[in-house]
N, C-alpha and C positions, 0 to 999 in steps of 0.2 A: 419379149414380143405379147407373151402371152396377157400382160396386162392392158395390154393394147386393143388385143381379142376382148377381154371382160371386158371392157371401157366402149369399144365401138358397141355390143352388145347390150349393155347397161344404158348407153344411149336410145340406142333403137328400142329399147322396155318402155322408154318414160316417155319417146314419142307416140308410141302405139296407147302408152294409159293417156296420153291429154286427149288424145281423138275423142272419142266419146263426148269430151267435155267441150272438144272445139266444135264438133257436131250441134253439142245441141245451143251451144251458143250461136253459132251459126242460123241453126232452126229460128230460137229467137229475135231475132233479128231482122227475118222474115218477118215474123210473128210483126212486129212494130213497124214495120216500113207499109203490111198491109193495112195497119193499125192507122194509122196517118194519113194513107191514102184513103180510106172511107172517112175518115174525121177532115180531110181537106174536102171530100164531096160534097159532105152534107154543111161546114163550111160556104162551097160557091153557091150553093142550093139556097141559103139561111141568107146572104146579100144579094141571090141575084131576087129574092121575095119582094115585090112593094113592101112599104111599108103600111100596119096596118094601121087601122083609125084608135086614137088615143084620146083616151074618157079624160073629164077635164079635170079629176081626182088624179090619176093618174103624172095628167101634164106636169101637173102642182108636186107633185113627190118627185119630179126627177130632179137632181139639179140644175144649174139653168148653165150649157159651157165658159167655161172660165176665158174673161177676153185675156189675148196674148199681152194687152198691154193695161189690164187692170192696175199695174203695179204703179203705172202713174200717180196715180189719187195717195194727195199725202196724208188722207187722215188713215189709210190701210198702213202705209209707214210709222204711223203713232200709235199705232196697234203693236207695234213688233217692240220687242223686249228680252234683254237677257235670261237666259233660260229657257225659251220659247225651245221646241224640236222644229225637226227641219221639214218634218211633215206640217205643221200646223201654219209657220211661216208661207212656204207655197200653198197653203188653202185661204190663205189673207192676203198676199200678194199675187198668187198666179204662180204657171210653170216659171223658172229664172231664163234667161237666152243662152245662160252658158255656166258651170259647175266646173270648179279650176279644186285641185289639193295645193297649196302655198303653207308654206312654212308650219307643217304640223297642222292646220286646220282647213276646213271645208269649206269654199266662198261661193256664194253665191249670186251670179253676177247677174243685174238689170241694165237693159242697156238699149236706147233706141236712134239711130240716126234723124237726128233733124234737119240738120242740111249740110252744105258740104265741110267737113270737118269738126263738125257741132255735134255733138251725144249730149242726149242725159241720161244718166249713168249714177247707180245706185250700184250695194253690195250688204249680201251681212255675212259675216264667217259665224262658225259654228268649229268647239272641240267639244271630245265629246259628247260629239249630237245634241249638242247646246248650244243655242245664240248667246257669244259672247262681243261683239262687233258689229254696228249696224251703223251703216255710213249712207244717209237718207242720198235719192239721187238729184244731182246738181249737174250745173251744163257744167262740160268739159271740151 
């Protein structure tokens, strides 16, 4: 009976010791919420603002937005070779249609529906973040 009383007292003492830490963490969460709210308001204000005029030099320095079908260009596929990194491939072909992990490899798939039941599709497979296989686009 005494040991149960000692156990109960030690548990309540442990809970009391945790209270300041819990209170501190709760306060930190409230602070983070305030910061997120402030940043959200700033982001909304920036996105609502009309674009500023862009000088020719600034426009030339901006990279052209990637076309979702830039991968269709056969010359781009010829630049892909074994050992290239994933970011290099995406920089050359553009963003993939889908990404999957298959048989221990990461596969970037590029596909475009050409008609009912007809697709143009190609893929690039990576092992250890380096190209190991390239399947140029073909009709399927």
